[in-house]
C-alpha positions as CSV (number, residue, x, y, z in Angstrom):
1,X,-26.9,-31.1,-179.0
2,X,-24.2,-29.5,-180.5
3,X,-20.6,-30.6,-179.5
4,X,-18.1,-28.6,-178.6
5,X,-14.8,-29.0,-181.1
6,X,-11.1,-27.4,-179.9
7,X,-12.1,-24.6,-182.0
8,X,-15.7,-23.7,-180.5
9,X,-13.5,-24.0,-177.1
10,X,-11.3,-20.9,-177.5
11,X,-11.2,-18.5,-175.5
12,X,-13.0,-20.3,-172.6
13,X,-11.7,-20.4,-169.0
14,X,-10.3,-23.0,-167.5
15,X,-9.2,-24.8,-163.9
16,X,-6.5,-27.9,-164.0
17,X,-6.4,-30.7,-161.5
18,X,-3.2,-32.2,-160.6
19,X,-3.6,-36.1,-158.4
20,X,-0.9,-38.3,-157.8
21,X,-2.5,-40.7,-154.7
22,X,1.0,-40.9,-152.8
23,X,3.1,-38.3,-151.0
24,X,6.3,-39.6,-152.6
25,X,4.9,-39.8,-156.3
26,X,5.3,-35.8,-156.1
27,X,8.8,-35.6,-153.8
28,X,11.4,-34.0,-156.4
29,X,12.6,-35.8,-158.9
30,X,9.4,-37.9,-159.5
31,X,7.9,-37.2,-162.8
32,X,4.0,-37.0,-161.6
33,X,4.2,-33.9,-160.6
34,X,5.9,-32.5,-164.0
35,X,3.8,-33.8,-166.1
36,X,0.6,-33.3,-165.4
37,X,1.7,-29.6,-165.3
38,X,3.2,-30.3,-169.0
39,X,0.0,-31.8,-170.4
40,X,-1.9,-29.2,-168.4
41,X,0.5,-26.1,-169.7
42,X,0.7,-28.0,-173.8
43,X,-3.9,-27.6,-173.6
44,X,-3.9,-24.4,-173.1
45,X,-1.7,-23.0,-175.6
46,X,-3.2,-25.6,-178.2
47,X,-7.2,-24.6,-176.8
48,X,-5.8,-20.8,-176.4
49,X,-7.7,-20.8,-173.4
50,X,-7.5,-18.4,-170.4
51,X,-7.3,-18.4,-166.9
52,X,-10.2,-19.0,-165.1
53,X,-11.0,-15.4,-162.9
54,X,-11.9,-17.0,-159.6
55,X,-10.4,-20.1,-160.0
56,X,-7.2,-21.4,-160.4
57,X,-6.0,-24.4,-160.7
58,X,-6.7,-27.2,-158.0
59,X,-4.5,-30.2,-156.7
60,X,-5.5,-33.6,-155.3
61,X,-1.4,-34.7,-153.0
62,X,-1.5,-37.8,-152.1
63,X,-5.2,-38.7,-152.8
64,X,-5.8,-42.0,-153.5
65,X,-8.6,-42.5,-156.7
66,X,-9.5,-45.8,-157.2
67,X,-10.6,-45.3,-152.9
68,X,-12.6,-41.9,-153.8
69,X,-10.1,-39.6,-151.2
70,X,-10.1,-37.0,-153.9
71,X,-14.1,-37.1,-154.0
72,X,-14.8,-38.0,-150.3
73,X,-11.6,-35.2,-149.0
74,X,-10.0,-34.1,-152.0
75,X,-10.0,-30.6,-153.8
76,X,-11.9,-32.9,-156.7
77,X,-14.5,-33.1,-154.0
78,X,-14.8,-29.1,-153.8
79,X,-15.2,-29.2,-158.4
80,X,-18.4,-31.0,-157.9
81,X,-19.5,-29.2,-155.1
82,X,-18.9,-26.4,-156.8
83,X,-20.3,-27.3,-159.8
84,X,-23.7,-28.3,-158.5
85,X,-24.0,-25.5,-156.9
86,X,-23.6,-23.6,-160.5
87,X,-20.7,-21.8,-159.7
88,X,-19.6,-22.5,-163.8
89,X,-22.4,-21.3,-165.4
90,X,-22.3,-19.1,-167.7
91,X,-22.7,-18.5,-171.3
92,X,-19.7,-20.3,-172.4
93,X,-18.2,-23.5,-170.6
94,X,-15.6,-23.5,-168.4
95,X,-13.0,-26.4,-169.4
96,X,-12.0,-28.8,-167.0
97,X,-8.1,-30.0,-168.0
98,X,-6.4,-34.0,-166.5
99,X,-3.8,-35.6,-168.2
100,X,-6.1,-38.9,-168.2
101,X,-9.4,-39.3,-166.7
102,X,-8.1,-42.2,-164.8
103,X,-6.6,-38.5,-162.2
104,X,-10.4,-38.4,-162.1
105,X,-12.2,-42.1,-161.7
106,X,-10.9,-45.2,-161.3
107,X,-13.7,-46.4,-158.8
108,X,-15.0,-48.4,-162.2
109,X,-17.5,-47.3,-164.8
110,X,-20.4,-46.7,-162.4
111,X,-18.3,-44.7,-160.1
112,X,-17.1,-42.5,-162.7
113,X,-20.9,-41.7,-164.3
114,X,-21.8,-40.3,-161.3
115,X,-19.1,-37.1,-161.0
116,X,-19.1,-36.7,-164.8
117,X,-22.6,-36.1,-164.8
118,X,-22.1,-34.0,-162.5
119,X,-19.3,-31.8,-164.2
120,X,-21.5,-31.5,-167.6
121,X,-25.0,-30.1,-166.3
122,X,-22.7,-28.0,-164.0
123,X,-20.9,-26.7,-167.6
124,X,-18.0,-28.1,-167.4
125,X,-16.2,-29.5,-170.5
126,X,-13.0,-32.2,-169.3
127,X,-10.6,-32.1,-172.1
128,X,-7.5,-34.8,-171.0
129,X,-4.0,-34.7,-172.2
130,X,-4.3,-36.3,-175.5
131,X,-6.7,-33.4,-176.5
132,X,-10.2,-35.5,-175.9
133,X,-12.5,-34.1,-175.3
134,X,-15.7,-34.6,-172.8
135,X,-18.7,-33.3,-172.7
136,X,-22.8,-34.5,-173.0
137,X,-22.6,-35.1,-176.7
138,X,-19.4,-36.9,-176.7
139,X,-20.4,-39.2,-174.1
140,X,-24.2,-39.5,-175.4
141,X,-22.9,-40.3,-179.1
142,X,-20.6,-43.4,-180.8
143,X,-16.9,-41.9,-178.5
144,X,-18.0,-43.3,-175.5
145,X,-17.0,-46.8,-176.1
146,X,-13.4,-45.1,-175.7
147,X,-15.2,-43.4,-172.7
148,X,-15.9,-47.1,-170.9
149,X,-12.8,-48.4,-172.2
150,X,-10.3,-46.0,-169.9
151,X,-12.8,-46.6,-167.2
152,X,-12.8,-50.1,-167.3
153,X,-9.2,-49.8,-167.7
154,X,-8.2,-47.4,-164.5
155,X,-10.2,-49.6,-162.7
156,X,-7.8,-53.3,-164.2
157,X,-4.3,-50.8,-163.1
158,X,-5.6,-50.4,-159.3
159,X,-6.9,-53.0,-159.6
160,X,-3.2,-54.6,-159.8
161,X,-1.5,-51.6,-158.1
162,X,-3.7,-52.9,-155.4
163,X,-2.5,-56.3,-155.3
164,X,0.8,-54.9,-156.0
165,X,0.9,-53.5,-152.9
166,X,-0.6,-56.0,-150.6
167,X,2.5,-58.2,-152.0
168,X,4.9,-55.4,-150.8
169,X,3.4,-54.5,-147.7
170,X,3.8,-58.0,-146.9
171,X,7.5,-58.6,-147.6
172,X,8.2,-55.7,-145.8
173,X,6.0,-56.8,-142.8
174,X,8.3,-59.7,-143.2
175,X,11.7,-58.0,-142.9
176,X,10.2,-55.7,-140.5
177,X,9.7,-59.2,-138.3
178,X,13.4,-60.9,-138.9
179,X,16.0,-59.3,-136.8
180,X,18.4,-60.0,-139.0
181,X,17.5,-57.3,-141.7
182,X,17.9,-53.7,-141.5
183,X,15.0,-52.1,-141.5
184,X,12.8,-51.1,-144.0
185,X,11.1,-48.1,-145.0
186,X,8.0,-47.2,-143.2
187,X,4.4,-46.5,-144.3
188,X,2.3,-44.1,-142.8
189,X,2.3,-40.2,-141.3
190,X,5.4,-39.4,-139.2
191,X,4.8,-38.7,-136.2
192,X,5.3,-34.7,-135.6
193,X,7.8,-35.2,-133.2
194,X,10.4,-36.6,-135.9
195,X,12.0,-36.0,-139.1
196,X,12.3,-38.6,-141.5
197,X,15.4,-39.6,-143.0
198,X,17.7,-40.4,-146.2
199,X,19.8,-43.3,-145.2
200,X,19.6,-45.5,-142.5
201,X,21.0,-43.7,-138.8
202,X,23.7,-45.3,-136.7
203,X,21.5,-47.2,-134.4
204,X,19.7,-48.1,-137.7
205,X,16.6,-46.1,-137.8
206,X,14.7,-44.0,-140.9
207,X,13.7,-41.4,-138.3
208,X,15.8,-38.5,-136.1
209,X,13.8,-37.4,-133.4
210,X,13.3,-33.6,-133.8
211,X,13.8,-30.5,-132.2
212,X,10.0,-30.2,-131.0
213,X,10.8,-33.7,-129.1
214,X,11.2,-31.5,-125.5
215,X,6.6,-30.8,-126.0
216,X,6.0,-35.0,-125.3
217,X,8.9,-34.9,-122.7
218,X,7.0,-31.8,-121.4
219,X,3.3,-33.4,-121.6
220,X,3.9,-36.7,-120.0
221,X,6.3,-34.2,-117.2
222,X,2.8,-33.1,-116.6
223,X,1.1,-36.0,-116.7
224,X,3.2,-38.3,-114.5
225,X,3.3,-34.2,-112.3
226,X,-0.5,-35.0,-111.7
227,X,-2.1,-32.4,-114.6
228,X,-5.3,-33.6,-116.2
229,X,-5.5,-33.7,-120.2
230,X,-7.1,-30.6,-120.2
231,X,-4.7,-28.9,-118.0
232,X,-1.5,-30.3,-120.1
233,X,-3.9,-28.8,-123.3
234,X,-4.1,-25.2,-121.9
235,X,-0.9,-24.6,-120.8
236,X,0.5,-25.5,-124.3
237,X,-1.9,-23.2,-125.6
238,X,-1.1,-21.0,-123.3
239,X,2.7,-21.0,-124.3
240,X,1.9,-20.5,-127.5
241,X,3.6,-24.1,-128.5
242,X,2.0,-25.2,-132.0
243,X,0.5,-28.9,-132.5
244,X,2.4,-30.9,-133.4
245,X,2.0,-32.5,-137.0
246,X,-1.4,-32.1,-137.0
247,X,-3.5,-29.3,-138.7
248,X,-5.0,-28.2,-135.9
249,X,-4.1,-24.6,-134.4
250,X,-4.5,-25.1,-130.7
251,X,-4.2,-28.5,-128.7
252,X,-7.2,-29.8,-127.2
253,X,-7.0,-32.6,-124.5
254,X,-8.4,-35.4,-127.3
255,X,-4.9,-34.8,-128.8
256,X,-2.7,-34.5,-125.8
257,X,-4.7,-37.9,-124.4
258,X,-3.3,-39.4,-127.7
259,X,-0.4,-39.0,-127.5
260,X,-0.6,-39.9,-123.5
261,X,-1.2,-42.9,-125.6
262,X,1.0,-43.1,-128.2
263,X,3.7,-46.0,-128.2
264,X,6.1,-43.8,-130.8
265,X,6.8,-42.2,-128.3
266,X,8.9,-45.2,-126.7
267,X,10.0,-46.2,-130.4
268,X,7.6,-49.1,-131.3
269,X,5.7,-49.0,-134.7
270,X,3.0,-51.7,-135.4
271,X,2.5,-53.2,-138.6
272,X,-1.0,-52.9,-140.1
273,X,-3.4,-53.6,-143.0
274,X,-6.9,-52.4,-143.7
275,X,-9.4,-55.6,-144.3
276,X,-13.1,-54.6,-146.0
277,X,-15.7,-54.7,-144.7
278,X,-18.6,-57.8,-143.6
279,X,-21.2,-55.6,-143.5
280,X,-23.1,-53.6,-147.4
281,X,-21.8,-49.9,-146.4
282,X,-19.3,-49.6,-144.0
283,X,-15.9,-48.8,-144.5
284,X,-12.7,-50.7,-144.1
285,X,-11.2,-51.1,-140.6
286,X,-7.2,-50.9,-140.4
287,X,-6.4,-54.1,-137.9
288,X,-2.8,-55.2,-136.5
289,X,-0.6,-57.5,-139.3
290,X,2.3,-58.7,-136.4
291,X,3.3,-58.0,-133.7
292,X,5.1,-54.4,-132.7
293,X,8.4,-53.5,-133.5
294,X,11.3,-50.7,-132.4
295,X,11.7,-48.9,-135.0
296,X,11.8,-45.3,-133.9
297,X,14.2,-43.8,-131.0
298,X,12.7,-42.9,-127.9
299,X,11.2,-40.1,-127.5
300,X,11.6,-40.8,-123.7
301,X,12.0,-42.8,-120.9
302,X,10.3,-46.5,-119.6
303,X,9.7,-45.1,-116.6
304,X,8.2,-42.2,-117.3
305,X,5.6,-44.2,-120.3
306,X,4.8,-45.6,-117.4
307,X,4.6,-43.5,-114.8
308,X,2.2,-41.4,-116.4
309,X,0.1,-44.9,-116.9
310,X,0.3,-45.1,-114.0
311,X,-1.4,-42.1,-113.1
312,X,-4.3,-42.4,-116.0
313,X,-5.4,-45.9,-115.1
314,X,-6.1,-44.7,-111.2
315,X,-7.5,-41.6,-112.4
316,X,-9.9,-44.1,-115.1
317,X,-10.8,-46.0,-111.9
318,X,-11.2,-43.7,-109.1
319,X,-11.1,-39.7,-110.2
320,X,-15.4,-40.0,-110.2
321,X,-17.2,-37.0,-109.0
322,X,-18.0,-33.1,-110.2
323,X,-15.5,-31.7,-111.5
324,X,-16.1,-28.2,-113.9
325,X,-17.4,-25.2,-113.3
326,X,-18.0,-26.9,-109.7
327,X,-15.4,-27.4,-106.8
328,X,-14.9,-30.5,-107.4
329,X,-14.9,-33.1,-104.3
330,X,-11.3,-34.2,-103.3
331,X,-12.3,-37.4,-101.7
332,X,-15.6,-38.7,-103.6
333,X,-15.7,-42.5,-102.6
334,X,-13.5,-42.5,-99.7
335,X,-15.8,-41.2,-97.0
336,X,-18.5,-43.9,-95.4
337,X,-20.2,-43.6,-92.4
338,X,-19.4,-45.2,-89.8
339,X,-22.8,-45.5,-87.7
340,X,-24.8,-47.5,-91.8
341,X,-21.3,-48.7,-93.2
342,X,-22.6,-46.4,-96.2
343,X,-21.1,-43.6,-98.7
344,X,-21.2,-39.8,-96.9
345,X,-21.9,-37.8,-100.4
346,X,-21.4,-33.8,-100.4
347,X,-24.1,-31.6,-100.3
348,X,-23.8,-27.9,-101.7
349,X,-27.5,-26.8,-100.6
350,X,-28.4,-23.6,-98.2
351,X,-27.9,-20.0,-97.8
352,X,-24.0,-18.1,-98.3
353,X,-22.1,-18.3,-95.2
354,X,-19.5,-15.2,-94.8
355,X,-19.7,-15.1,-98.6
356,X,-19.2,-19.5,-99.5
357,X,-21.7,-22.1,-100.3
358,X,-21.7,-24.7,-97.8
359,X,-19.8,-28.0,-98.1
360,X,-20.6,-30.2,-96.6
361,X,-20.7,-34.2,-95.6
362,X,-23.3,-36.4,-94.8
363,X,-24.7,-39.8,-95.2
364,X,-26.4,-40.6,-98.1
365,X,-29.0,-43.0,-96.4
366,X,-30.0,-40.8,-94.0
367,X,-30.7,-38.0,-96.5
368,X,-32.2,-40.8,-99.3
369,X,-33.9,-42.9,-97.7
370,X,-33.7,-42.3,-93.8
371,X,-32.5,-45.7,-93.0
372,X,-30.2,-44.3,-91.2
373,X,-30.3,-41.9,-88.0
374,X,-26.6,-40.3,-87.6
375,X,-27.5,-36.6,-89.3
376,X,-23.9,-35.5,-88.5
377,X,-22.8,-32.3,-91.1
378,X,-18.4,-32.7,-91.4
379,X,-18.2,-29.0,-92.6
380,X,-15.4,-29.9,-95.5
381,X,-14.4,-26.0,-95.8
382,X,-12.6,-26.7,-92.3
383,X,-11.9,-30.4,-92.3
384,X,-10.4,-29.9,-95.8
385,X,-7.2,-28.6,-95.3
386,X,-6.0,-30.5,-92.0
387,X,-7.3,-33.8,-94.0
388,X,-5.0,-32.4,-97.0
389,X,-1.5,-32.5,-94.4
390,X,-2.2,-35.4,-92.9
391,X,-2.4,-37.8,-96.2
392,X,-0.2,-35.5,-97.0
393,X,2.4,-36.8,-94.3
394,X,0.9,-40.3,-94.0
395,X,1.3,-40.8,-97.6
396,X,3.6,-39.9,-101.0
397,X,1.6,-37.6,-102.2
398,X,4.3,-34.9,-101.9
399,X,7.2,-35.8,-103.8
400,X,10.3,-36.9,-102.9
401,X,13.8,-35.7,-104.3
402,X,15.2,-39.4,-105.1
403,X,18.6,-40.6,-104.8
404,X,21.1,-41.8,-107.3
405,X,20.2,-45.6,-106.6
406,X,16.7,-44.6,-106.3
407,X,16.9,-43.5,-110.1
408,X,19.3,-47.6,-110.8
409,X,15.4,-49.0,-109.1
410,X,12.3,-46.8,-110.9
411,X,14.9,-47.2,-114.5
412,X,14.8,-51.3,-113.5
413,X,11.2,-51.0,-112.7
414,X,10.5,-49.4,-115.6
415,X,12.7,-52.9,-117.9
416,X,10.5,-55.1,-115.7
417,X,6.9,-53.7,-116.8
418,X,8.4,-52.9,-120.3
419,X,8.7,-56.9,-120.5
420,X,5.1,-57.6,-119.2
421,X,4.1,-54.7,-121.7
422,X,6.7,-57.2,-124.9
423,X,5.0,-60.5,-123.3
424,X,1.3,-58.9,-123.4
425,X,1.3,-58.4,-127.2
426,X,3.0,-62.1,-128.0
427,X,0.3,-63.2,-126.4
428,X,-2.1,-60.8,-128.4
429,X,-1.0,-62.3,-131.4
430,X,-1.5,-65.6,-130.3
431,X,-5.0,-65.9,-129.6
432,X,-5.5,-66.4,-133.2
433,X,-4.0,-69.1,-133.6
434,X,-5.6,-70.8,-130.9
435,X,-6.2,-73.8,-129.8
436,X,-3.1,-75.2,-131.6
437,X,-1.0,-77.3,-128.9
438,X,2.2,-74.4,-130.1
439,X,0.2,-72.2,-129.6
440,X,-1.0,-72.5,-125.9
441,X,2.5,-74.0,-124.9
442,X,3.4,-70.7,-125.9
443,X,1.3,-68.7,-124.0
444,X,1.6,-70.4,-120.9
445,X,5.6,-69.5,-121.2
446,X,4.1,-66.6,-121.9
447,X,1.9,-65.8,-119.0
448,X,4.4,-66.8,-117.2
449,X,7.3,-64.5,-117.3
450,X,4.5,-62.0,-117.2
451,X,4.3,-63.5,-113.7
452,X,8.1,-62.7,-112.9
453,X,8.1,-59.4,-114.2
454,X,5.3,-58.1,-112.1
455,X,6.6,-59.6,-109.0
456,X,10.4,-58.1,-110.0
457,X,9.1,-54.5,-111.2
458,X,6.3,-54.8,-107.0
459,X,9.8,-55.6,-105.5
460,X,11.7,-52.8,-107.0
461,X,8.6,-50.4,-106.4
462,X,8.9,-50.6,-102.6
463,X,12.3,-50.7,-103.3
464,X,12.8,-47.5,-104.0
465,X,10.5,-46.6,-101.7
466,X,12.2,-47.1,-99.3
467,X,15.4,-45.7,-100.8
468,X,14.3,-42.3,-101.1
469,X,16.1,-39.6,-99.0
470,X,13.9,-38.0,-96.6
471,X,16.6,-34.8,-95.6
472,X,14.6,-32.5,-97.4
473,X,11.3,-33.9,-96.6
474,X,9.7,-31.5,-94.4
475,X,11.1,-29.1,-96.6
476,X,9.6,-30.6,-100.4
477,X,6.2,-31.1,-98.7
478,X,5.6,-27.3,-96.8
479,X,6.4,-26.4,-100.6
480,X,4.1,-28.9,-102.3
481,X,1.6,-27.5,-99.1
482,X,1.8,-24.1,-100.8
483,X,1.7,-25.2,-104.6
484,X,-1.0,-26.8,-104.4
485,X,-3.7,-27.2,-101.4
486,X,-3.8,-23.7,-100.6
487,X,-5.3,-22.8,-104.3
488,X,-7.5,-26.1,-103.8
489,X,-8.8,-25.0,-100.5
490,X,-10.2,-21.5,-101.5
491,X,-11.8,-23.1,-104.5
492,X,-9.3,-23.3,-107.5
493,X,-10.6,-25.6,-110.0
494,X,-6.9,-26.2,-111.6
495,X,-5.6,-27.1,-108.3
496,X,-8.3,-29.3,-106.9
497,X,-8.2,-31.2,-109.8
498,X,-4.3,-32.1,-109.6
499,X,-4.8,-33.2,-106.1
500,X,-7.2,-35.3,-107.3
501,X,-5.5,-37.4,-110.1
502,X,-2.8,-37.9,-106.8
503,X,-5.3,-38.5,-104.3
504,X,-5.7,-41.9,-106.8
505,X,-2.2,-43.3,-105.9
506,X,-2.6,-42.9,-102.6
507,X,-4.7,-45.9,-100.3
508,X,-6.8,-43.7,-98.2
509,X,-10.2,-43.9,-96.7
510,X,-12.1,-41.5,-94.1
511,X,-14.8,-42.6,-91.8
512,X,-17.1,-40.4,-90.0
513,X,-17.4,-40.5,-86.1
514,X,-20.3,-38.1,-85.6
515,X,-19.6,-35.6,-83.3
516,X,-15.8,-36.6,-82.3
517,X,-15.3,-35.6,-85.8
518,X,-13.7,-38.4,-88.6
519,X,-11.2,-40.7,-88.9
520,X,-8.3,-41.1,-91.6
521,X,-6.1,-44.5,-92.2
522,X,-3.7,-44.6,-94.5
523,X,-2.5,-47.7,-95.8
524,X,-2.3,-48.9,-92.1
525,X,-2.4,-46.0,-90.3
526,X,-5.2,-44.2,-88.5
527,X,-5.6,-40.2,-87.6
528,X,-8.7,-39.1,-85.5
529,X,-9.9,-35.5,-86.9
530,X,-11.7,-33.9,-84.4
531,X,-14.2,-30.7,-86.0
532,X,-11.9,-28.6,-83.7
533,X,-8.6,-29.2,-86.0
534,X,-10.4,-28.3,-89.5
535,X,-9.4,-24.1,-89.9
536,X,-9.5,-22.0,-93.1
537,X,-5.8,-21.8,-93.1
538,X,-3.0,-24.2,-92.3
539,X,-0.1,-23.8,-90.3
540,X,3.3,-25.1,-90.6
541,X,3.4,-26.1,-87.1
542,X,1.1,-29.1,-87.6
543,X,3.1,-30.0,-90.3
544,X,6.3,-30.4,-88.6
């Protein structure tokens, strides 16, 4: 086994590798990048190396070696996979230049042996900035004590850095919770609709809202209007709007849903910390390290947040039934048999009539077990329009133009709901301290505050509902029906999904009365809808 020397490596191909643990270390004015680049240039000249014809330099900016992220998520993992696949095999070795071995290995001796073996077996020789050559001969020879010492030193350094980071994080969290101190710089990725500042803003923040904050406001407004996350994502993609702060090329429903649940849009930041798993082989988990604090400028108003949350909460608990390519049932979970008080189910069997597949409601007990004798079929192609007309007129399903007073009431309602949210955060922070007497006392105070704020929010919601003007009610109702009900009854799945979302806000039920038709109850008002009333086309005179 012949050891490689500086002279024997003359003319070999080389690839460079640079790494630093945090994005800040690669910023202009910091030494990490320039120091490693200088080491690579020096070795290239000293060893008379030539660039690899297929691969140039690899870089992992912001990847930790002590946690192995550069190996599992970064470019170093690509180098290892190429070495294992034989991409570097040839008559002469390929030289991998690094500033020092700690750029590659900080997980201890065992964490460094496996990747080093993969490199050596793949015909790669590692050369560090001090001119050390690591190949099979040096690793198996007398000089391997230097490699072991470097592995141990790198691990000790990483451990010390972790201890210092814990202390720095604890100090930063203490400053976050102290209203008398200025807001410290925050760790983590900047939300995609914000930009970092180099100094505190007049409001005391390290971030400003970016030009693309309108995308966040559009998402929340469309959710308030009843659009599903899939519909919102499809609209953003259709309009060619880039995904915020993400490498993905297209919007997905999951991304929209994450934004609708992200309290960063309200300006809140929750301190977190990593807790090692107690189970072998399981990764660490991120847990809360304190109550949330106001640390960013708000991208949306409180009333927009809570309005969207109400839509999502109602959809989650009430929006059931088939959706997608099949025509979704608008009234899932709200239809009952007047004879047995069981549910009415949708039936779509049978041959097409006038080019349309039947869509009927009939008693589930009659169909499934024969325990009910009511076999009446309610043709939804006919009833659906009449039912939607009545629901729209008897409820707040169609939008109303708010007055200035209404806007003020809704803003006060959002403030009350924000207080509920804040007190719930306090209770969550107190739970680990139970059953200490002081914690029980504070929990009781928070519970009373939540009850009071909820009552106030309910009162304000009722006042806002009564304050809404009815001057243009008929005009708004007709515009709403033209926009949504017309396409929905023709089978437009998107329009039907929109109506299904809006209907979750309305307290109504539909009861079958046999030959008499259906009885619709909205709140305390009931309306009979006979078999003859329904028609495929709705008429404006019925909504006067």
